[in-house]
N, C-alpha and C positions, 0 to 999 in steps of 0.2 A: 181339217178341222172336225171336231166333232159336233154332231146334229142331234137335237133332241126329237125324238120320235113319239115318244108317249110320257105323260106325264099324269102323275094321282096326286092331288093335293090332300094333305092330312090336317086332321083337327089341331094339331100342335104348330101349324105354319112350318111344316116342312113339306120338301116336294119330293116323293119318289118318282125318279126318272130312269127313262131307258133312253140310250143313244144308239145311233148308226153303227158304232164301233161293237156292239153288243153288251156294252157296260151297262150294269144296272147299279143306281147309285141314290142316295139321299143327302139333299140339300136342305139346310136349316135356313129358311129366310127370316128367322126372327132379328138378326142384327140389321136388317134393312128397313122392317117396320116403324123406325124412327126417323127415317131420311127421307126428306122432299118428297117428292111424288108418291114415294111407297107408302107414305103414311096411311093412305086409303085402304092400304090391303090389312089394317088393323081389324077391318070387319070381315071376320070368318066367313061369311057368307061372300062376299066378293072374292076372296082370298080362294075359296074353293071353286071359282068360276075360271080358274087356270085352263089354258088350252094350248095347244101347238100349233104355232104359225111361222112361216119363215124359218123354221129350223131349231126355233127355241120356244121358252114358255112365254104366253102372252095372257093379258088380262083384259077385260073392258076397259075404255079410258085410254088407249094407246099404251098401256102400260107392259114393259118386257125387260128381262134380264139376259144379258149376252150368253150363248151357248157356251164360250169358252169359260166366262164365271161360274156358270152352274156346273160345269164338270170339274174345272180346278179346286172349288171350295165346297165339294160335296165329297162324300166318303162311299165307299163301294158296299153294295148289299149283296148277299147271299141269296139266291133263289130257294 
């Protein structure tokens, strides 16, 4: 299973991600920002507090997105 090793949150509510597979990908979080607990992430200051823990992306308040979701719904980036 893919694990997130690094995350860089962007102003446009996307996440630049690096995985243990060596993949560098971009995940658009905007579709999630109107769903349940993720509505708090509409605050860009909170969104930009994303960090890696337990092999995935997390935010304060016990928010996270499964690493397989991040991988499957992201697009490749070229370095």
